[in-house]
N, C-alpha and C positions, 0 to 999 in steps of 0.2 A: 331848801330844808335838808336836814341830815338824813341819811339812810345808810344801812349796812348792807353790803352787796358782795358778790363773788364774781369772778370771771370764769364762767363754766368751761370745763375742760382744762383749766390751769389749777393744779393742786395748791392748796394753802394760799388762796388769793383773797381771802376775806379782807375787806377794807371799808373805811368810812368815805362817803362821797356826798356831794351836794346834788340834789335833783330838784326840779321845780315843785313847789307846793301845789297840790291838785285843787282845782276849782270844782264846784258842783256841776258845771257843764262839761267837764272832761269825760272822756271815755277811757277807762283804765285798760281795757282789753279790746282795742279796735280790731285786732286780728282774729278774735275769737267770737265775742258776742257784744251786742250793743245794749246799753242801758236805755230802756224806754223813756221817752220824754216825761219829765216830772218825777221819775222814780229813783233818782240818785240820792245818796246819803253821804255826807262828809263826816268823817270820824277823827277825833283826836286819839291817837294811840296812847294808851296808858301803860300796858304791859304786853310783851310778846314772849311766849315760851319758845325754848329751843330744845332740840332733842337729837338723837342719833342721825335723823334724816339730814339736819343742817350740817352736822359734822361730815357725813358722807358726801354731801354736795360740795363742801369745801375741799374734800379730798379728791374731787373730780370723778367720783364713781358714777354719778348720774346728774341730771339737771341740765336745763337748756335755757338760754336767754330768750326773751320775746323776739319774734321775727324782726330783723333789721337792727337789733341791738347786740352789744357785746358783753353786757353785764346783767346779772339777775339779783334783784333785791330779795334777800332771804326772809324767813320768818313766816310760818304758816299757822301758828297758834296765836290768834289775836284776842285782845281784849281792849276795848276803848269806850269813849263816850261821844255820843252824837253831838255835833255842833251845828249842823245845818241839814235841812231836808228839802227835797223837791216838793212842788205843789200838789203832787198826786200821791204822796206818801202819807198814809193815815195811821199806820201801825207803830210808828216811831216819832218821837219829838225830841228836840234838843234837850240834852241832859240825861237821856236814857243811856244805860250801859248795854253794850252789845259785844257779841263775838260773831265771827264770820265763818261760813263754810269755806272749804279749801278748793274744791274742784269746780271748774266752770264748764258749761255745756259744750259738747261738740255737736255733731249732726246726726247721731244715731237715734233710733226710736226711743231708747232709754233716756237719752239726753232731752229729747223733746217732751217727755212726760215728767221731767223733774228728777230723774234717777241718774244724774251725771256720775254718781258714785259707782255705778255698774255699767258705764259706757261700753259698748261693744267695739268701739273704734280702737285701733292700735295706738293712735296718738291721743294723749290726754292732756288736759290743761289744769294745772294746779298752782294756786298762788304761792309763790315762794319756793316752788319745787321745779315746775316744768312749764316753760313758755309763758308764764304770767308772773309779774313782779309780786313780791310778798308784802308783808305788813310791817317790816322792821324800819319804819319811817315815823316822822312826827305826826303826819296826817295821811289818811287814805280815803279814797272815794270808791263806792261800789253800789250795785243795785240793792235796793231794800229787800229784794227776793232772797238774797244770800246772807242777810243779817238776822241774828237770833237774839232776842232781848234777854239780858241777864238781870234777875231781880236785884234791886238795890241792896238788900240784906245779904246777897251772895257775892257782892263785888270783891270781897277778899279772896274768893276762889275762882273768879272769872277767867283767869288765865289757864285754868284747867278744863275749860269748856271743850276744847278740841280733843285732848286725850280722853276725856270722859265720853265724848261722842264715839270714839273708836271702840271703847269697851261696850257701850250701850248697843251699838250696832252688832258687834260680834255675838253677844249673848242673845240678842233678839233674833239674829239670823239662825242660831242653833235651835231656838224654840220654834221658830217658824218652820224650819226644815223638818223638825221632829213631829210636826202635825201629820206626817205620813204614817205615824204609828197609831193615830187616833187618840191614844191615851199615853202620855209621857209625863211622869212625875219624878224627875231626878231628885235624889236624896243627898248624894255625895258628889263633891266637885274637887278636882285638883287644879290649882292655879300654878302654872310653871313659870317662875320668874317673879321677883319682888321689886321690880322697878316701878315707875309711876303707873304704867299700864297694868301690871300685875296687881298692884295694891288697889287701884280703882276697881279692877274686876273683882277682887276679893270682897270689897265693900258691896258692890252691886249684887253679887251672888249671895252674900249674907242677907241682904235686904229681901231676896227672894226666898229665904228660909232654908237654904242648903247648908249642910255640914261642909265646911270649906277647909282644905289643907293647902297652904301656900308654901311652895317648894322653891328653894334657891340654894346656891352652892354653899355659902358660908354659914356655919352654925351661929345661932344667936347666943346671947342677946346682943342686939345692936338696933339701930333706928328702924330698919326695915322690918325686923322681926317684931319689934314693939308695936309698930303701926298695924301690922297684920293681926296681932293678938288683941289690940285695942278694938279692932273690928269684930272680934269674936271668933277669928279663925285660929287654926293650929299651924304654927310655923314649923317647917321641917328643913333642916340643913342636910342636903343630899350627900355631903362628904361623910356624914355620920350614918344617915339612913337613906339608902337609895330608893328610887321610885318603886322598884320591884319589892324591896323589903317593906316599904310602907303598905303596899297592897296586901302582903301577907299579914300585916298587923290589923288593918282596918277594912280591907276589902277593896274591890275594884271600883273606880269612880264612874258615875253615870255621865259626867260631863268633865272634859278637860279643856281648860283655857290656857293655851300656850302663848307665852310672851317673853321668850328668852333671847331671841336673836341667835340661837344656836341650832344649826341644822340637825345635829345628831339628836338633840332632845326632841325636836319636832317629830322625828321618826320613831324614837324609842317610846314616845307616848302611845304609839299605835299598839305596842305590846301589852299594855295594861288596861285598856279601856273595857268596860263592862259590856255585856250583851245589850243591844238596843241603845248603846251610848253614842255620844256626839263628841268629837274632837274638833276644836276650833283653833286654827292657826292664825296668829296675827303678826308673826315675825316676818321680816323680809331679810333673808340671808343671802349675802353676796359671795362672790368668789367661788372656789371649788372646795368641796369637803366630801370625802369618801366615808360612807357608813356601811358596816357589814351587819346585815340583818338576816333572820330566817324568813325570807320573803314568802316561801310556800306556806309556812305556819301562819303568818299574818294574813295571807290571802284566804286561807281556809277559815280562820277564826272570824275574819271580817265579813265574809260572805254568809257563813252559817249563823253569825251573831247579829246580822242586820245592823252593822256599825256604820257610822256616818262621819265623813271628814268635810268640814266647812272651812273655807278660807275667807278672810274678811279684811278689807282695807278701806280707809276713807269713810266718811259719813255724809249723808245728805242733811237737809234742814231738819227733818223729823228726828234723826239720830242725835243732832245737837240738842234739840228740845228734850229728848229722852235723857241725855247725859246731864243736862242742867237740872232736870227734875230729880235725877238720882243724887246729884251733889247736894241738892236742897234737903231731900229726905235723909241722906246720910249725915248731914250736918246736925239735923235734929235728933237722929238716932244715936250718933256717936259724936257728941259735941267736941269740936276742936281737933279731932283726929286727922281729918283730911288736910287741914292746913299745915300739918307737920310734913307733908310731902313737898312743900315749897321750901327746899333746902338752900338754894343758892340764888341770891339776887344780885344782878349786875346793875350797877348804879349809873344808868344812862348809856346812850348810844356811843358816847366818846370812849367808853370802856369796852369797846367791841373786842379788843384783844384778849379780854378775860374769858370770852365765851367758849372757845374751843378747848382750852386747857380744863375748864370746869366739866365739859362734856366727856373728857377722858378720865375724870376722877371717879373711881368706883364707889365712892361714898356719896356722890351726888344723886339725888332723886329727880327733883325738878329744878332745872336752871331756867331763869327767866330774866329778861331785860326790863328794868323799870324805866320807862321812857318819860313819863310825866305823872304827876299826881302821887 
């Protein structure tokens, strides 16, 4: 069957290749974990989302092939339909729509209790990213443990399940950490970045009843600003109104959700957070970037102001379920808005050469490959 893969360590090596079609009895990650007898599920891939992670893997910034191999099948944002299940699978049946979690367990205590997303091991295993093949194939097999059912009526948004899980986890982590205050009722939130993550976070924070300001570089109106406003948020172009100027106008935010990919913005956000506030970083910024800040002032204000910094990456099964629930509630609350995030459809695996240029396009929000259906 067809698959889209890269040669890790070799820049711009994305290519189409033939690999064996998996059987229900196969073990997709023999070097990491074994599917218990009867718990395998075979899935027909319908759509696979791609993002900056896939672009950076193709640029050889990170990513490793499974042990013993020289290629890595990419694609960590899965959406497919079950075609076959093992005899001990009771939660899924053929015909169900599913998405899969990304990280597979190592050997740490966190992995053993189902929290592979916060493994304490230096080496991690992620489908389509590191040491495990991804989902950019016609069919894939995995343990039912890592598959999350997507409601049939939400299948048009199923490819957003993984990015939604990232947002759901990040927001949930902030609220969990803020239990240290005993009472925390945030009223105002800044979302930094208006890509797919920033817009999904905007929607989820609005569903929690917060006043949300979504900040991005380019002034509106354009698609990103229109989606943010359709969710009931206020869109702010920082070329016209800086983050510091916005604070002077509306006050400091209780919660900042950062999703820019910009190292300077990550740290500048520390300058404007309210007392008892939480700043959540979701960006992964590579390379080198020097930022000049008044570190003493930030240190003083953060200690005396009981401020919190939380970093969040990846999601476990619970976060996928939370993300899918948020997509469902959002679709009922803001009908048709979330679907506008799906801006760029690649028509099949044979068009793999279209993927990376689309990821470079600043107008793209969600790029995804339509594999079948």
